[in-house]
BAKEMI-169575 format. One record per residue (C-alpha): residue number from 1; z, x, y. Coordinates in steps of 0.1 Angstrom, whole numbers. Layout:
BEGIN
REC   n    up  east north
REC NUM     Z     X     Y
...
REM end
This chain:
BEGIN
REC   n    up  east north
REC   1  -181   415   -96
REC   2  -159   385   -99
REC   3  -173   350  -107
REC   4  -160   338   -73
REC   5  -177   365   -53
REC   6  -211   352   -66
REC   7  -205   317   -52
REC   8  -222   303   -20
REC   9  -208   319    12
REC  10  -205   284    27
REC  11  -183   274    -3
REC  12  -162   305     0
REC  13  -157   299    37
REC  14  -142   264    32
REC  15  -107   268    45
REC  16   -76   258    26
REC  17   -60   228    42
REC  18   -29   238    61
REC  19   -15   203    55
REC  20   -21   204    17
REC  21    -5   238    16
REC  22    28   223    28
REC  23    25   193     5
REC  24    19   215   -25
REC  25    48   237   -15
REC  26    74   210   -14
REC  27    60   180   -33
REC  28    85   161   -55
REC  29   117   176   -40
REC  30   147   154   -43
REC  31   155   136   -10
REC  32   122   145     6
REC  33   110   125    36
REC  34    73   131    36
REC  35    59   127    71
REC  36    32   153    67
REC  37     2   133    56
REC  38   -15   104    74
REC  39    -5    75    53
REC  40    22    48    52
REC  41    49    43    26
REC  42    36     9    13
REC  43    13     6   -17
REC  44   -18   -15   -14
REC  45    -9   -52   -11
REC  46   -13   -74   -41
REC  47   -40   -96   -26
REC  48   -63   -66   -23
REC  49   -55   -51   -57
REC  50   -58   -84   -74
REC  51   -93   -89   -60
REC  52  -103   -55   -74
REC  53   -87   -62  -108
REC  54  -103   -96  -111
REC  55  -137   -80  -104
REC  56  -130   -52  -129
REC  57  -119   -77  -155
REC  58  -151   -98  -150
REC  59  -173   -68  -157
REC  60  -184   -57  -123
REC  61  -188   -21  -134
REC  62  -225   -15  -131
REC  63  -246     4  -105
REC  64  -246   -16   -73
REC  65  -261   -16   -38
REC  66  -262    18   -22
REC  67  -255     4    13
REC  68  -226   -17     0
REC  69  -224   -51   -16
REC  70  -237   -80     7
REC  71  -202   -96     7
REC  72  -186   -65    21
REC  73  -212   -58    47
REC  74  -208   -94    59
REC  75  -170   -91    59
REC  76  -174   -60    81
REC  77  -196   -79   105
REC  78  -171  -107   107
REC  79  -143   -81   112
REC  80  -160   -66   142
REC  81  -166  -101   156
REC  82  -129  -109   154
REC  83  -115   -76   166
REC  84  -142   -61   188
REC  85  -158   -93   202
REC  86  -192   -81   190
REC  87  -214   -98   164
REC  88  -233   -70   147
REC  89  -258   -79   120
REC  90  -250   -66    85
REC  91  -278   -41    88
REC  92  -255   -20   110
REC  93  -230   -14    81
REC  94  -230    11    53
REC  95  -202    15    27
REC  96  -191    50    18
REC  97  -168    67    -7
REC  98  -140    72    20
REC  99  -139    80    57
REC 100  -144   116    48
REC 101  -177   109    31
REC 102  -187    88    61
REC 103  -182   119    82
REC 104  -200   142    57
REC 105  -230   118    57
REC 106  -230   115    95
REC 107  -229   153    97
REC 108  -259   156    73
REC 109  -278   130    92
REC 110  -273   145   127
REC 111  -272   182   121
REC 112  -293   210   105
REC 113  -280   245    97
REC 114  -274   264   129
REC 115  -269   232   150
REC 116  -237   227   169
REC 117  -214   197   173
REC 118  -186   197   199
REC 119  -153   182   190
REC 120  -119   178   208
REC 121   -91   200   196
REC 122   -64   198   183
REC 123   -82   177   157
REC 124   -80   165   122
REC 125   -93   197   105
REC 126  -118   180    81
REC 127  -144   175   109
REC 128  -147   212   116
REC 129  -147   221    79
REC 130  -174   194    71
REC 131  -196   209    98
REC 132  -192   245    87
REC 133  -197   237    50
REC 134  -230   219    60
REC 135  -242   250    78
REC 136  -237   236   113
REC 137  -213   251   138
REC 138  -182   234   150
REC 139  -173   240   187
REC 140  -138   230   196
REC 141  -130   220   232
REC 142   -92   218   239
REC 143   -77   187   253
REC 144   -54   194   282
REC 145   -16   192   275
REC 146     8   187   304
REC 147    41   170   306
REC 148    39   158   271
REC 149     6   140   276
REC 150   -29   148   265
REC 151   -61   143   285
REC 152   -98   151   281
REC 153  -116   174   305
REC 154  -153   165   308
REC 155  -161   198   325
REC 156  -148   217   295
REC 157  -170   197   272
REC 158  -201   201   294
REC 159  -195   239   295
REC 160  -195   240   257
REC 161  -229   223   254
REC 162  -258   246   245
REC 163  -294   241   235
REC 164  -282   240   199
REC 165  -257   211   205
REC 166  -266   179   187
REC 167  -236   158   194
REC 168  -200   152   203
REC 169  -173   141   178
REC 170  -147   118   194
REC 171  -116   107   176
REC 172   -97    81   196
REC 173   -69    72   192
REC 174   -65   108   181
REC 175   -52   125   150
REC 176   -30   145   156
REC 177   -22   141   193
REC 178   -22   104   198
REC 179   -45   108   228
REC 180   -63    75   234
REC 181   -94    74   256
REC 182   -95    48   283
REC 183  -126    27   288
REC 184  -134    50   318
REC 185  -131    80   296
REC 186  -155    65   271
REC 187  -180    56   298
REC 188  -178    91   312
REC 189  -183   107   277
REC 190  -212    84   270
REC 191  -228    93   303
REC 192  -225   130   294
REC 193  -241   124   260
REC 194  -269   105   276
REC 195  -274   132   302
REC 196  -279   159   275
REC 197  -296   136   249
REC 198  -267   140   224
REC 199  -254   119   196
REC 200  -218   107   197
REC 201  -200   105   163
REC 202  -171    81   170
REC 203  -141    81   147
REC 204  -122    50   156
REC 205  -101    48   124
REC 206   -69    42   144
REC 207   -84    17   169
REC 208   -59   -10   157
REC 209   -29    13   162
REC 210   -28     9   199
REC 211     7     3   213
REC 212    -3   -13   246
REC 213   -14   -43   226
REC 214   -46   -55   211
REC 215   -69   -27   200
REC 216   -78     6   217
REC 217  -109     9   239
REC 218  -140    15   219
REC 219  -175    29   225
REC 220  -186    -6   215
REC 221  -172   -17   248
REC 222  -194     6   269
REC 223  -226    13   249
REC 224  -261    -1   251
REC 225  -281   -10   220
REC 226  -303    21   222
REC 227  -274    46   226
REC 228  -272    73   200
REC 229  -238    65   185
REC 230  -227    65   149
REC 231  -192    52   140
REC 232  -172    65   110
REC 233  -142    46    96
REC 234  -120    40    66
REC 235   -99    14    48
REC 236   -71    39    43
REC 237   -48    34    72
REC 238   -49    -3    82
REC 239   -46   -17    47
REC 240   -26    10    28
REC 241   -56    20     8
REC 242   -56    58    12
REC 243   -60    64   -26
REC 244   -90    40   -29
REC 245  -114    63   -10
REC 246  -135    36     6
REC 247  -149    39    41
REC 248  -178    27    62
REC 249  -204    37    88
REC 250  -217    16   117
REC 251  -251    29   128
REC 252  -284    17   142
REC 253  -304    -2   115
REC 254  -333    22   119
REC 255  -311    48   101
REC 256  -307    26    71
REC 257  -330    43    47
REC 258  -318    77    56
REC 259  -282    68    52
REC 260  -289    50    19
REC 261  -307    81     6
REC 262  -277   104    16
REC 263  -253    80    -2
REC 264  -276    79   -33
REC 265  -277   117   -36
REC 266  -239   122   -32
REC 267  -221    94   -50
REC 268  -248    67   -57
REC 269  -225    41   -41
REC 270  -190    28   -43
REC 271  -178    10   -74
REC 272  -183   -28   -70
REC 273  -148   -38   -81
REC 274  -134   -15   -54
REC 275  -157   -31   -28
REC 276  -143   -65   -38
REC 277  -109   -52   -29
REC 278  -122   -41     4
REC 279  -136   -76    10
REC 280  -102   -91     4
REC 281   -87   -65    28
REC 282  -110   -76    56
REC 283  -109  -113    50
REC 284   -72  -118    42
REC 285   -55   -87    57
REC 286   -50   -93    94
REC 287   -14  -103    90
REC 288    -7   -72    68
REC 289   -23   -49    94
REC 290    -3   -66   122
REC 291    29   -59   103
REC 292    19   -23    97
REC 293    12   -18   134
REC 294    46   -34   143
REC 295    64   -11   119
REC 296    46    19   133
REC 297    56    10   168
REC 298    93     6   158
REC 299    93    39   140
REC 300    74    57   168
REC 301   102    46   192
REC 302   130    57   169
REC 303   115    91   162
REC 304   103   100   197
REC 305   134    86   215
REC 306   157   108   193
REC 307   136   139   196
REC 308   131   136   234
REC 309   168   131   238
REC 310   175   166   225
REC 311   158   180   256
REC 312   143   206   233
REC 313   110   187   224
REC 314    81   184   247
REC 315    63   152   239
REC 316    58   116   250
REC 317    54    85   229
REC 318    17    85   218
REC 319    -5    56   231
REC 320   -22    52   197
REC 321   -26    64   161
REC 322     4    70   138
REC 323    15   105   147
REC 324    40   123   169
REC 325    28   157   179
REC 326    58   178   187
REC 327    63   210   207
REC 328    97   223   200
REC 329   114   249   221
REC 330   118   281   202
REC 331    90   274   177
REC 332    62   301   181
REC 333    47   298   146
REC 334    44   261   135
REC 335    34   270    99
REC 336    65   291    94
REC 337    86   264   111
REC 338    72   237    89
REC 339    82   257    58
REC 340   116   263    72
REC 341   121   227    82
REC 342   112   213    48
REC 343   135   238    31
REC 344   165   231    54
REC 345   161   194    62
REC 346   139   179    35
REC 347   116   165    61
REC 348    79   173    55
REC 349    59   179    87
REC 350    23   192    91
REC 351    20   225   110
REC 352    -1   224   142
REC 353   -19   255   130
REC 354   -38   231   106
REC 355   -54   213   136
REC 356   -72   241   153
REC 357   -71   255   188
REC 358   -44   241   210
REC 359   -22   230   181
REC 360    -6   263   172
REC 361    28   255   188
REC 362    31   219   175
REC 363    42   200   145
REC 364    28   166   134
REC 365    49   138   120
REC 366    34   106   106
REC 367    57    76   116
REC 368    39    48    96
REC 369    70    44    75
REC 370   101    23    71
REC 371   121    26   103
REC 372   153    33    83
REC 373   137    63    67
REC 374   123    75   100
REC 375   158    73   116
REC 376   171    95    88
REC 377   143   120    93
REC 378   149   120   131
REC 379   186   127   126
REC 380   178   156   103
REC 381   152   170   127
REC 382   175   167   157
REC 383   202   185   139
REC 384   178   213   130
REC 385   164   215   165
REC 386   197   217   182
REC 387   207   247   161
REC 388   177   267   170
REM end
């Protein structure tokens, strides 16, 4: 018997990331244009890094508040006041070691082994994996795709609900599709959750990347104080902090001790000097975020306009998030295509097979990059597509 065969079945069942597989395959190649992972091309801005370095230099290296330092929880409250028009007391905010940990903690808080959570597919694969590793069951409900646009079907969601269902995971604006729920969509989803007494886990990490202007509609716009909604979020995308691994949860204050306990028994909190950087991001970073959004909008137009002009790509410009999800004529196996594309063009794309049901024929490109680089990537991709 091998050592591996004696490990936990849940651990053994954890899937390899289809995105990471491509990254590992081609990482470091000369001339590579990496559009495969969900991050921009800028390092963390100096005003954030400097705040963390100053805190580190001053000795802020001890155990700290499990729920987050008071300054960061207050900064989060102020951030939501500015951008969501809602003053939430600091008791609603909990700092986590990444958006991924926020999801893991929410899953642990809401589900028991054998419970089910419905999510919309194609989806960022980590939500389904987090559920399965915890012992719960992930139930994917496909978004509708027609004419290059994605839409939610409430009847499909309701059909998927069983006595074991504990909640619905909603990511809007969506990774990978760019689907962005309207305020009406959110109201309808909330009504469905209320009808079946379900939780909503709302991933609004891309709320600021909304190309109609302002921010995307949020469950905060339609909910009542007693609604069962837990929000998961991250500093990664807005402030170019993907490597920092700092996120947050917004939840009813009554959950506070439960969430603190779950943080305690996983990471025992986020390093205080890193949290000081996060405070600087929130307090001083609005102009940086606005510039990131403007860059994403320009690059989205460059990439999508070029690909659509080939008449071989079925997609429309996404309403939100930082991804183009492409259905290319002649591509029947997106994993095989992604490997071929990076070999022949040097453009790294994520295969749609990594995003679950409904994504098999698609490829994902992250356009939060310098428009000049995106134009080069678009030219290479168009040349490849027109030769298929």
